[in-house]
N, C-alpha and C positions, 0 to 999 in steps of 0.2 A: 646838850650838844651844841658846839659852837658852829659858826658859819663854815670854817675851813673843813671840818669833819663832814659836814653835809655835802660839800662840793666834792670831796674825795669819794664818798659813797656814790654820788651821782655819776662820777667819771668811771668808777668800776662797773656800775650797772650798764653804762653805755658800751664799755669795752666788751663785757660778756654778752651783751645783746648782739653786738656786731659779730662776735666770734661764733655764737650759737645760731645765727640766722640760717634760714634754709637756702637763701640765695646770697651769694657773696659778690660784692662789687670789686673787681680787680683794681680799680683806681683808688679804692679806699684803704688798701693795705699799707701804703706808705704813711698815711696820716694816722692809721691805727697804731703802727709802731711808735710814732711820735707821741700819741696820746698815752700809750702804756708807759713810756719813759717819763712823761710829765706827771702822770698820776702817781707813779712810784716815788718821784721826788717830793710830791706833796704829802704822800704817806710818810716819808722819812721825817718830815717836819712835825708830824703829829705823834707818831708811835715811838716808843723807846727802841734802842738798838737790839734788845733781846727779842723783839717781835720778829725780826727778819731772819728767817731760816731758808732752807732750800725750797720750801713750798711757795714762798712769796716770790722767789727768783724764777720759778717755773712759769709765771704769768708772761714773762718776756718771750718764752719759747712757744707759747700757744699760737701766736701770730705766725711764727715760722712754720709750725706744723700745718697750717692751712695750705701752704704751698706744697708740702711733702705728702700729706695724707688726705687732703680734701676737707670737706665740710665736717664739722664736729658732730652734727646730729646723725650722721651715718655711722659713727663710731661709738655711740652711746651704748652702755651695757645695762641700762635700767630694765629693759624688757627681758633680757636674758636672766638677770638676777631675780626679777619677779617670777619668772617661770620656774627657776630653781627653788624658790621659796614654796611655790605651789606643789612642786613635785616632791619636796622633802616631807610634806605633810602625809604623803602616801606611804612613806617608808616606816615600817614598824620595827624591823630589826636593824639597830644602829651598827651592828658589827659588820 
């Protein structure tokens, strides 16, 4: 792994750590938007164009969703999916 790839991975981890934090600093949103744009530009230098689909583009909208929907950890579905997995084990008749 070269130095540029490591920097991009570190930038992505910082972005997702800020997005998934339990407490959001309102003054940090502007710099977070800038960091997402810079990180995506760095990623475009490393990855081929076929890598970029709609899922990579959605990273830009995660910061905007913080304004509309609130914190990310309140919208996670992991606990609901885990409960569904547990409840599916009790079902014998799949019809």
